[in-house]
C-alpha angles and dihedrals in degrees: 000000000000090000091057091046091050092048093050088049090059101259107158092199090056089051091051092047091048093053090046090054090047095049094044091044089231116190109279096024092123093057088048093054091044090055090051097047098083089056095056135087103078105086124089108236114208123189119205114195141157143119122315112278094027091120099252097149094048092048092047089052091052092045090052091050091050093050091050090050085055089052094248123139117236138203119193125196110191108195108210132187114273119259110245088218106044104013088234128119120288091221092220099146104044092089089068093055100069106115093093098039109147094021105129091201090065119072116188121186131175115215131186120248086220091217095301111150089210090061098240129093122208088255091066094073090049091050089052088056091053092052091045093051089047087062105252112164095207128027116192121195115197110196126218098253105249100159120232093354090067098102103113090090090078088066092060111026129073092208125027122204115194116202118214116182120199123239103044094097100215103058096105091047089050090053091051088053096062123307097070095079095057099054122108091174128022117207120200097202123191085034090168091071125095113272097031093116091053092051091050091050093048093047093052090049091051091050090054089056096035094133087074090065102047118130092248091060105038100029093209103133112010088224110127106215094140089084087068091048098050096040096049138043099234110130116197111250129223115219126185118216141170097202096184089062097034092243117154094007093115091053090048091052089052093051092047089052091048089056092047090051090047092053091050096045095046096044091240092121090066092042092052091047090055091052092047092052090048088053091046093051090050091049093051092047091051092049094046093047089050090055092047094050092044089056091050091048090054090050089056094053102276136287094284092059092049091048090049090054090053090048090054088052090239089128140348136241095257092053092049092050091049090051093048093050095042096091091051092047090048092054091048092049093048091051091049090051092051091050091050091050092050092050096048114106 
């Protein structure tokens, strides 16, 4: 594909067009992502998450500036709330990412959350692949800020930084409710405000007793990151920053790099990638099966007609599901029979 060739050659317009095709799910986008896949796997992917008002956009801007000072190229995906009118991103946070405006080695793109509570649409992972194939050294994903539901980032990022601002009163409780288990680095942003010392102290205490908050015990997310914790010696770090003034950003960059080095040295980077791809395959299968069954439902008169038949006691939900899946099961069984016949001596 000429678009892929142009992207791999460093054409920024090709990169922008590729991500547009990915986000809009334009015809042929799958083939596009498939072509790019073999060129991925070198970028460090950093997720920045936390509650609304934590200062994520400002911190991402300062991180980007620091990486550029270190002569590293950066791609930023800012996940914005979805517009109720177009379904696209509201573009609310781009105004706070202006320190590298005009720098061709920084690519910033807003993407819509598409209604996902976890803050990331399926297209986000594909956009990361496009930036990775393009050759970005660092890819930063800033999530939409959906509170404790914001856990999808762990399925895409290598390193997750969770921002916790002082002064809101319920941040630590929010972390206990779900986000705490996914953080590799905890950033107490706006550390110049009253209450920052207390937040830092509570975070460090919670890290010491982190086993009490693993997914197996609290059941909040279903994402098993505790395997990484118990099988390795990485201890989540707490970093204090004042992003608006650029304070603490250098230390944060160092800690993020320490974690990236740790993942590479321990082999956990590859292990996490395997789990992410397994999750991605499952997601794509679920979405494709949904489309296939939706098409079959339409062919049978629509969901309302099927539900009406159940209401009249002419059939039941299990029977309808069996009938809808029957063509798929038949195809799978026929393929299995052909494979058995081909393998018989």
